[in-house]
FIPAKE-722920 format. One record per residue (C-alpha): residue in one letter; z, y, x. Coordinates in Angstrom, 1 decimal, decimal comma. Example, Ala and Ser with C-alpha at 12.3 -4.5 7.8 and 13.67 -1.06 7.14 Angstrom:
FIPAKE-722920
atom r=A | pz=7,8 | py=-4,5 | px=12,3
atom r=S | pz=7,1 | py=-1,1 | px=13,7
END
This chain:
FIPAKE-722920
atom r=X | pz=0,0 | py=0,0 | px=0,0
atom r=X | pz=-1,0 | py=3,3 | px=1,5
atom r=X | pz=1,2 | py=6,4 | px=1,6
atom r=X | pz=-0,9 | py=8,0 | px=-1,3
atom r=X | pz=-0,4 | py=4,9 | px=-3,5
atom r=X | pz=3,4 | py=4,8 | px=-2,7
atom r=X | pz=3,8 | py=8,4 | px=-3,7
atom r=X | pz=1,8 | py=8,0 | px=-6,9
atom r=X | pz=3,8 | py=4,8 | px=-7,8
atom r=X | pz=7,1 | py=6,6 | px=-7,1
atom r=X | pz=6,3 | py=9,4 | px=-9,6
atom r=X | pz=4,7 | py=7,1 | px=-12,1
atom r=X | pz=7,8 | py=4,9 | px=-12,1
atom r=X | pz=10,0 | py=8,0 | px=-12,7
atom r=X | pz=7,7 | py=9,0 | px=-15,6
atom r=X | pz=8,0 | py=5,5 | px=-17,1
atom r=X | pz=11,8 | py=5,6 | px=-16,7
atom r=X | pz=11,8 | py=8,8 | px=-18,9
atom r=X | pz=10,0 | py=7,0 | px=-21,7
atom r=X | pz=11,9 | py=5,5 | px=-24,6
atom r=X | pz=8,7 | py=3,9 | px=-26,0
atom r=X | pz=6,3 | py=2,5 | px=-23,4
atom r=X | pz=3,6 | py=1,2 | px=-25,7
atom r=X | pz=1,0 | py=2,5 | px=-26,4
atom r=X | pz=0,6 | py=4,2 | px=-23,0
atom r=X | pz=0,9 | py=8,0 | px=-23,1
atom r=X | pz=-0,3 | py=8,6 | px=-19,5
atom r=X | pz=-1,9 | py=5,6 | px=-17,8
atom r=X | pz=-1,5 | py=4,9 | px=-14,1
atom r=X | pz=-5,3 | py=5,2 | px=-13,5
atom r=X | pz=-5,3 | py=8,6 | px=-15,2
atom r=X | pz=-2,7 | py=9,9 | px=-12,7
atom r=X | pz=-4,5 | py=8,2 | px=-9,8
atom r=X | pz=-7,8 | py=9,9 | px=-10,8
atom r=X | pz=-6,1 | py=13,3 | px=-11,2
atom r=X | pz=-4,7 | py=13,3 | px=-7,6
atom r=X | pz=-7,0 | py=14,2 | px=-4,7
atom r=X | pz=-7,7 | py=11,4 | px=-2,2
atom r=X | pz=-6,5 | py=13,3 | px=0,8
atom r=X | pz=-4,0 | py=16,0 | px=1,5
atom r=X | pz=-2,9 | py=17,8 | px=4,7
atom r=X | pz=0,6 | py=16,2 | px=4,6
atom r=X | pz=2,7 | py=13,7 | px=2,6
atom r=X | pz=4,8 | py=16,6 | px=1,2
atom r=X | pz=1,7 | py=18,4 | px=-0,2
atom r=X | pz=0,4 | py=15,1 | px=-1,6
atom r=X | pz=3,8 | py=14,6 | px=-3,3
atom r=X | pz=3,6 | py=18,1 | px=-4,9
atom r=X | pz=0,0 | py=17,4 | px=-6,0
atom r=X | pz=1,1 | py=14,2 | px=-7,7
atom r=X | pz=4,0 | py=16,0 | px=-9,5
atom r=X | pz=1,6 | py=18,7 | px=-10,6
atom r=X | pz=-1,0 | py=16,2 | px=-11,9
atom r=X | pz=1,6 | py=14,3 | px=-13,8
atom r=X | pz=3,0 | py=17,4 | px=-15,3
atom r=X | pz=-0,4 | py=18,6 | px=-16,4
atom r=X | pz=-1,3 | py=15,2 | px=-17,9
atom r=X | pz=2,0 | py=15,2 | px=-19,9
atom r=X | pz=1,4 | py=18,8 | px=-21,1
atom r=X | pz=-2,1 | py=18,0 | px=-22,1
atom r=X | pz=-1,0 | py=15,1 | px=-24,3
atom r=X | pz=1,9 | py=17,0 | px=-25,8
atom r=X | pz=-0,3 | py=20,0 | px=-26,6
atom r=X | pz=-2,7 | py=17,8 | px=-28,4
atom r=X | pz=0,1 | py=16,1 | px=-30,4
atom r=X | pz=3,6 | py=17,5 | px=-30,2
atom r=X | pz=5,1 | py=14,5 | px=-32,0
atom r=X | pz=4,5 | py=12,4 | px=-28,9
atom r=X | pz=7,7 | py=14,0 | px=-27,5
atom r=X | pz=9,6 | py=11,4 | px=-29,5
atom r=X | pz=8,4 | py=8,7 | px=-27,1
atom r=X | pz=10,6 | py=10,3 | px=-24,3
atom r=X | pz=14,4 | py=10,0 | px=-23,9
atom r=X | pz=16,4 | py=13,0 | px=-25,1
atom r=X | pz=16,7 | py=14,4 | px=-21,6
atom r=X | pz=14,7 | py=13,3 | px=-18,5
atom r=X | pz=15,7 | py=13,7 | px=-14,9
atom r=X | pz=12,9 | py=16,2 | px=-14,3
atom r=X | pz=13,7 | py=19,7 | px=-15,5
atom r=X | pz=10,1 | py=20,8 | px=-15,9
atom r=X | pz=9,5 | py=17,8 | px=-18,2
atom r=X | pz=12,5 | py=18,7 | px=-20,2
atom r=X | pz=11,1 | py=22,2 | px=-20,7
atom r=X | pz=7,7 | py=20,7 | px=-21,9
atom r=X | pz=9,5 | py=18,4 | px=-24,2
atom r=X | pz=11,7 | py=21,1 | px=-25,7
atom r=X | pz=8,6 | py=23,3 | px=-26,3
atom r=X | pz=6,8 | py=20,3 | px=-28,0
atom r=X | pz=9,9 | py=19,5 | px=-30,1
atom r=X | pz=10,1 | py=23,1 | px=-31,3
atom r=X | pz=6,4 | py=23,1 | px=-32,2
atom r=X | pz=6,9 | py=19,9 | px=-34,1
atom r=X | pz=9,9 | py=21,3 | px=-35,9
atom r=X | pz=8,0 | py=24,5 | px=-36,8
atom r=X | pz=5,3 | py=22,4 | px=-38,5
atom r=X | pz=7,8 | py=20,6 | px=-40,7
atom r=X | pz=8,2 | py=21,7 | px=-44,3
atom r=X | pz=10,8 | py=21,3 | px=-47,0
atom r=X | pz=9,1 | py=20,9 | px=-50,3
atom r=X | pz=10,8 | py=22,2 | px=-53,4
atom r=X | pz=10,1 | py=20,0 | px=-56,4
atom r=X | pz=11,0 | py=20,1 | px=-60,1
atom r=X | pz=12,2 | py=22,7 | px=-62,5
atom r=X | pz=15,6 | py=24,3 | px=-63,0
atom r=X | pz=17,4 | py=21,2 | px=-64,3
atom r=X | pz=16,0 | py=18,6 | px=-61,8
atom r=X | pz=15,5 | py=20,7 | px=-58,7
atom r=X | pz=15,1 | py=18,5 | px=-55,6
atom r=X | pz=14,1 | py=19,2 | px=-52,0
atom r=X | pz=11,9 | py=16,7 | px=-50,1
atom r=X | pz=12,9 | py=16,7 | px=-46,4
atom r=X | pz=10,8 | py=13,6 | px=-45,4
atom r=X | pz=8,6 | py=15,8 | px=-43,2
atom r=X | pz=11,6 | py=17,3 | px=-41,4
atom r=X | pz=13,2 | py=13,8 | px=-40,9
atom r=X | pz=10,1 | py=12,8 | px=-38,9
atom r=X | pz=10,8 | py=15,4 | px=-36,2
atom r=X | pz=13,0 | py=15,0 | px=-33,2
atom r=X | pz=15,2 | py=18,0 | px=-33,9
atom r=X | pz=15,0 | py=17,4 | px=-37,7
atom r=X | pz=16,6 | py=14,0 | px=-37,3
atom r=X | pz=19,5 | py=15,7 | px=-35,3
atom r=X | pz=19,8 | py=18,5 | px=-37,9
atom r=X | pz=20,1 | py=16,0 | px=-40,8
atom r=X | pz=22,6 | py=13,9 | px=-38,8
atom r=X | pz=24,7 | py=17,0 | px=-38,1
atom r=X | pz=24,7 | py=17,8 | px=-41,8
atom r=X | pz=25,7 | py=14,2 | px=-42,6
atom r=X | pz=22,4 | py=13,5 | px=-44,4
atom r=X | pz=20,8 | py=11,0 | px=-42,0
atom r=X | pz=19,3 | py=8,5 | px=-44,4
atom r=X | pz=18,3 | py=10,9 | px=-47,2
atom r=X | pz=14,7 | py=12,1 | px=-47,7
atom r=X | pz=15,3 | py=14,0 | px=-51,0
atom r=X | pz=18,2 | py=16,4 | px=-51,3
atom r=X | pz=19,8 | py=18,3 | px=-54,2
atom r=X | pz=20,9 | py=21,9 | px=-54,0
atom r=X | pz=24,4 | py=21,2 | px=-52,5
atom r=X | pz=22,9 | py=18,9 | px=-49,8
atom r=X | pz=20,3 | py=21,5 | px=-48,9
atom r=X | pz=23,1 | py=24,0 | px=-48,5
atom r=X | pz=24,8 | py=21,6 | px=-46,0
atom r=X | pz=21,5 | py=21,4 | px=-44,1
atom r=X | pz=21,1 | py=25,1 | px=-44,1
atom r=X | pz=24,6 | py=25,5 | px=-42,8
atom r=X | pz=23,8 | py=23,1 | px=-39,9
atom r=X | pz=20,7 | py=25,2 | px=-39,2
atom r=X | pz=22,6 | py=28,4 | px=-39,3
atom r=X | pz=24,7 | py=27,2 | px=-36,4
atom r=X | pz=21,6 | py=27,4 | px=-34,2
atom r=X | pz=20,1 | py=30,4 | px=-35,9
atom r=X | pz=17,3 | py=28,5 | px=-37,5
atom r=X | pz=15,7 | py=29,1 | px=-40,9
atom r=X | pz=13,7 | py=26,2 | px=-42,2
atom r=X | pz=10,3 | py=26,8 | px=-43,9
atom r=X | pz=10,2 | py=25,9 | px=-47,5
atom r=X | pz=7,2 | py=25,3 | px=-49,8
atom r=X | pz=7,2 | py=25,1 | px=-53,5
atom r=X | pz=5,4 | py=22,3 | px=-55,3
atom r=X | pz=4,4 | py=23,6 | px=-58,8
atom r=X | pz=5,5 | py=21,5 | px=-61,8
atom r=X | pz=3,0 | py=19,9 | px=-64,1
atom r=X | pz=3,7 | py=22,5 | px=-66,8
atom r=X | pz=3,0 | py=25,3 | px=-64,3
atom r=X | pz=-0,2 | py=23,8 | px=-63,2
atom r=X | pz=-1,3 | py=23,3 | px=-66,8
atom r=X | pz=-0,6 | py=26,9 | px=-67,9
atom r=X | pz=-1,5 | py=28,8 | px=-64,8
atom r=X | pz=-5,2 | py=28,5 | px=-63,9
atom r=X | pz=-4,7 | py=30,0 | px=-60,4
atom r=X | pz=-2,1 | py=27,4 | px=-59,4
atom r=X | pz=-4,3 | py=24,6 | px=-60,9
atom r=X | pz=-7,2 | py=25,8 | px=-58,8
atom r=X | pz=-5,1 | py=25,9 | px=-55,6
atom r=X | pz=-3,7 | py=22,4 | px=-56,2
atom r=X | pz=-7,3 | py=21,1 | px=-56,9
atom r=X | pz=-8,6 | py=22,7 | px=-53,7
atom r=X | pz=-5,7 | py=21,2 | px=-51,7
atom r=X | pz=-6,4 | py=17,6 | px=-52,9
atom r=X | pz=-8,9 | py=15,6 | px=-50,9
atom r=X | pz=-12,2 | py=15,1 | px=-52,7
atom r=X | pz=-13,3 | py=11,6 | px=-53,7
atom r=X | pz=-16,7 | py=10,4 | px=-52,8
atom r=X | pz=-18,9 | py=9,2 | px=-55,7
atom r=X | pz=-20,4 | py=5,8 | px=-55,3
atom r=X | pz=-24,2 | py=5,6 | px=-56,1
END
C-alpha cells in the first residue's frame, strides 16, 4: 500500500466511523480516490487534499439532500463535518411543516413531517411527544414551549376543511392545482 493509499484509507475509515448507517453508501471509496490528485509535494499536503476532497464530497451530498444528515452519528470527531451536519439539519428542519387539520371542534396538528427530521425528533422527545404524529392543541403548546427554549418558531400550514373547499372557489382551485394530475389511459 502506497503512502497515498494509506492516507486516503485513514480518512475514509474516519468517515465510516462517523456514520450510523453505512448502507447504501453516501461517499464511496473510489469517489474519494478519484477526487484526490495522484501526486502531492509532501505527505502533509496530500493529507490536507484528502481531507478537503472528503469534506467537499460530503457537502455536495448534503446540499443535494439535507435528510442524508441522519445517516451520521449525532456528533462526529471532525469539527468541520459537525458544522456541515448542523447546517444540513437546520435546512431539513426549516422544510418541515406542521399541518393544521379540521375545524374548531376537532382541530388537530399533523407533525409527521417534523418527526422525520433529526432536530424534529429531538424536539418531540423534549416535549414528551416521541411517538405521536397528530397532536391536539395542548400537545402542540408543549411542543411550542420546547421550541421556545431554543428560540425556534415552527412553520404551520392550514389544510382547508371539505366544507371550506366546497364553498370557497379560490381554495378549491388551489387544492386542485396542488394535487398531482392523473394520466388518462387511451
